[in-house]
C-alpha positions as CSV (number, residue, x, y, z in Angstrom):
1,M,115.0,70.3,93.7
2,V,114.5,74.0,93.9
3,R,116.5,74.4,90.8
4,S,114.2,72.2,88.8
5,R,111.1,74.1,90.2
6,T,112.5,77.5,89.4
7,A,112.8,76.6,85.7
8,M,109.2,77.8,85.2
9,I,109.9,81.4,86.5
10,P,109.9,82.8,83.0
11,K,106.5,81.3,82.6
12,L,105.2,83.1,85.7
13,R,106.4,86.4,84.1
14,E,104.1,85.7,81.3
15,F,101.0,84.8,83.4
16,R,98.3,87.4,82.6
17,R,95.3,86.5,84.9
18,P,94.6,88.6,87.9
19,V,96.5,87.6,90.9
20,R,96.3,89.0,94.5
21,I,99.2,88.0,96.7
22,I,97.8,88.2,100.4
23,F,100.4,87.6,103.1
24,G,100.5,88.3,106.8
25,A,103.1,91.1,107.5
26,A,104.2,89.2,110.6
27,D,104.4,85.7,109.1
28,P,107.5,84.1,110.3
29,Y,107.6,81.4,107.6
30,L,106.6,82.9,104.3
31,N,107.9,86.3,105.1
32,Q,107.6,89.7,103.4
33,G,110.6,88.9,101.2
34,V,109.0,85.7,99.8
35,A,105.8,87.8,99.1
36,R,107.8,90.4,97.4
37,T,109.5,87.7,95.3
38,F,106.2,86.2,94.1
39,H,105.0,89.8,93.4
40,E,108.1,90.3,91.3
41,F,107.6,87.0,89.4
42,L,104.0,87.9,88.6
43,P,104.2,91.3,87.0
44,G,100.4,91.8,86.9
45,S,99.9,90.9,90.5
46,E,98.8,93.0,93.4
47,L,100.6,92.5,96.8
48,F,98.9,93.0,100.2
49,L,100.7,92.6,103.4
50,I,98.1,92.5,106.2
51,P,99.6,94.2,109.3
52,G,99.6,92.0,112.4
53,A,98.6,88.9,110.5
54,R,100.8,85.9,110.7
55,H,101.1,82.7,108.5
56,F,97.3,81.9,108.7
57,V,96.4,85.3,107.5
58,Q,92.9,84.0,106.5
59,M,92.3,83.1,110.2
60,D,93.9,86.1,111.7
61,E,92.1,88.8,109.5
62,P,89.3,86.8,107.8
63,E,87.1,89.9,107.0
64,Q,90.1,91.8,105.4
65,V,91.1,88.6,103.3
66,A,87.5,88.1,102.2
67,R,87.1,91.8,101.2
68,L,90.3,91.5,99.1
69,I,89.3,88.2,97.4
70,L,85.8,89.5,96.7
71,A,87.1,92.7,95.1
72,M,89.4,90.9,92.7
73,P,89.1,91.7,89.1
74,K,87.6,88.8,87.1
75,A,89.5,87.0,84.3
76,T,88.1,88.1,80.9
77,C,86.3,85.1,79.2
78,R,84.2,84.8,76.1
79,R,81.6,82.1,75.1
80,R,82.4,79.7,72.3
81,A,79.8,78.3,69.9
82,S,80.1,75.1,71.8
83,A,78.7,76.8,75.0
84,R,82.1,76.5,76.7
85,S,83.8,79.5,78.1
86,S,87.3,80.4,77.0
87,C,89.6,82.7,79.0
88,T,92.0,84.9,77.3
89,S,95.0,83.2,79.0
90,D,95.8,79.5,78.3
91,A,97.8,79.1,81.6
92,E,96.3,77.2,84.3
93,P,96.7,78.7,87.9
94,L,97.5,75.4,89.6
95,A,100.4,74.7,87.2
96,F,102.6,77.1,89.1
97,A,101.9,75.8,92.6
98,P,105.2,73.7,92.6
99,V,107.2,76.6,91.4
100,L,105.8,78.8,94.2
101,K,106.5,76.1,96.8
102,G,110.0,75.8,95.5
103,L,110.7,79.5,95.8
104,A,109.2,79.6,99.3
105,Q,111.8,76.9,100.4
106,R,114.8,79.1,99.3
């Protein structure tokens, strides 16, 4: 199962939207090694390991997580004649969720 999910790793390396990886430095489940692996697979990403925070980093350090999210760069989009927005990347962020889940299970 993990093997089939890791088949998309090359696509992760091509992902060009802003990504912030926020992990608790003391997370016993998704540890710092997993965070660094995600960071390696997403070359344009930023990695933040929050000291003292565990698995539920957003509950352990809500203010710090909120600051990091609010300070994220925005994806570059342009308006089309049809009044719809078009972002520079055609990749959908949720398309990679199964891949990330598979990597976390390694």
